[in-house]
N, C-alpha and C positions, 0 to 999 in steps of 0.2 A: 488282770483286774487291778492289781496293786499299782501299776504304772499309770492308771487313769484316776487315781484318787485326787480329790480337789487340792489337798495340801501339796501334792507333787506337781499337778498340772497348773502351775502359776504362769499364765501367758505373758506376764510383765517381767519375767526373770529369764532372759536369754541364756545365761550360764547354766541355770538349772534345767532349762529345756534341752540344751545341747547335751548335757549329761544324760538326760532321760532318753534322747534319741540314740545315744550310744548304747544304752541298755536295750532299747527296742531292736536295734540292729543286731546285737548279740542274740536276743531271743529269736529273731527271725532266722538267723543262721542255724541255731540249734533245732528249731522246728523243721526247717528244710532238710537238715541232715538226717533227722529221725523220720522224715516222711509225713509229718503232721500237717502240712499245708495243703494236701490234696486228698485227704481221706474222709472229708465230711465232718470233722470234729470242730469246725469253725474257729480254729486258731488264727487262720488268716483274716477272718472277719474282725476278731478282737484286736489284732495288731493294726489292721487297717483303720478301725475307728480311732484308736489312740493316735496314729500318725496324722489322720485328718484333723483331730483336735489340736495337736501340737502345731500343725501347719497353719492353723488359724491365728497364730500369734502375729503381732505387728512387725516383728523383726524380719527383714527380707532374707537374711542369711539362714534363719531358722526355717522359713518357708521353703527355701531352695533345698535345704538338707532334708526336710521332711518329704518333699516331692521326690527327691532322688531315692529315698528309702521306699516310698510307695511304688515307684517304678520297679525296683529290685524285688519287692514283695510280689508284685503282679507277675513278674517273670517267673518266679518260683511257683506261684499258685496257678497261673493260667497259661504261661508261655508267651504272653504278649505284654507290652508296656502298659496298656490301659485296661486289660481284661478284668482286673479286680473291680473297676468301677461298674462294669456291666454285670459282673457276678453278684454284687451286693447292692445294686442300684435300688431295688425296691425296699430292702431293709433299711438302708440309710435314709431314703426318702420318708419312710414311715416314722423313723426316729426324729426327724426334723419337725414333725407336727407336735411332738411332745416338748422337745428342747431345740429351739431354732437357733441356727448359727449361720449368718450370712456367708461367711468365708467357706464353710463346708458345702453349703448349697451351691455356691458359685463354682467351686472346685468340681463338684459332682457333675453339674451340667456342662462344664467346660471339657471334661475328659471322657464322659460317657458318650457312646455313639448312638446308633439308631435305636437302641433299646428305649430311648426316651419316648419314642412313638407309642410304646405300649402303656405309658403312664402319663400321657399328656393331660388327662383329666385331673389327676392328682397334682401335677405340677402347676396347672392353672389355678386350682383351688388353693394351693399353698401361697402363690403370689397374691391372690385375692385376700386370703386370711391375713397376710402380713401388711398389705398396702392399702386395703380398702378404707380403713378408719385409722388414720395416723394423725398425730399432733406434730406439726412441723417443727416445733421447738424441742421435741423429745426424740432422742436417738437419731438425730438428723443425718449424720454421716452414714450410718448403717442403712437407713431407709433410702437415701439417695443412691447408695451403692447397689441396693436391691433393684432400683429402677434401671440401673446400668445392666445388671444381670438379665432383667426382663427384656431390655432392648436387644442384647446379644442373643438371647434365646429366640426371639422373634426373627431376627435376621438370619440365624443359622437353622431355621426350621426346615427348609428344603434340603440342606445338606445332611441333616440328621433324620430325614424321612418323617418329620413330624408334620402331620396333617391336622390343622385345627378345624374342628367342626364349627358351623355357624354359631351353635350355642356356646362353645368355649370362647370364641372371639367376642361374642356379645357380652359375656360376663366380664371378660377382661376390659372391654371398652367401657361398659356401664359402671363397673365397680371400682376400677383403678384409673384407667387412662383418661377418660373424658372428665371425671370430677376434678382431677388434679391438674387438668389443662385449663380450667377456669381461672379467672383473675381473682386473687386474694391479695390483700395488702401485706407488705413485709418482705424483707430480703429472703428469708427462708422459703416463703411461698413462691417467690420468683424462681428459686433454684428447683423446686419441685415442679413448677409449671414448665420449665425448660426440659426437665427430665421426662415428664409425661408427654410433652409435645414430641420429643425425640422418639418415644415408643409409638405414638400415633403415626409419625412419619415412617417408621419401620414397617408398620402394618400396611400402609398405603403404597409403599414401594415394592412390596412382595406381590408379584402377579398372582400367585396361587391364593394368597389371602384376600386380595381384592375380588378375585373370582368367587371365592367362598361367600363373601359379604354381599356382592351386588348381583349375583346370578342364582343364588340358592333360594328355593321357595320357602325355606325356613327362616330366612333373614327378616327381621321385623322392620316394617316400613318406618316406624318412628325413629329407630336407631339410624337407619340409612339417611334420613332427612337431616339428622343432627350432624352427620359427617360431611354433608354437601356444603 
């Protein structure tokens, strides 16, 4: 808990973060030696959360070091490189509703496997909550990055056994993708239009998603006509 205090978790201070990662590495080793990472006391979850937060720093070396320690923690706690993501997927996802962090969300979706299929509805709602009503000039880089995360999530749906329902596809298209694909003046609007158009192309290039949209009796005709 002390390692996650705001005055220590300064994401703009790589030397401080490197020292913090050294401490977390020692803590992980002690917990593993004492058998505290596998007995249900959530030590692994607390360390995992701290490593995810440190790994969201802009410094690439800090990101790589944090990722290396997450892999080691996962090996200790689950016996696999990415099992820690699956083990705590739901808890991390829920925490992002309260305090959103694009980097953590991206990391979670990148490394978690087919468990994403169990939480597709929550993931879609989180995308819609963050991207439906945005101001193009506010937090531009993070919002554009989130569109990239959405694009990757759509393209990797089949490999992660994620099956979008017609309702989930409809809310993504109506709330996020189609509105931001419209023309609005300004350079920022152009960037978001390109990002949203990329997501639309991702939907249309996935055979399973096209089938869900165009052959499902639940698909709304008005939505389909807007895609034609």
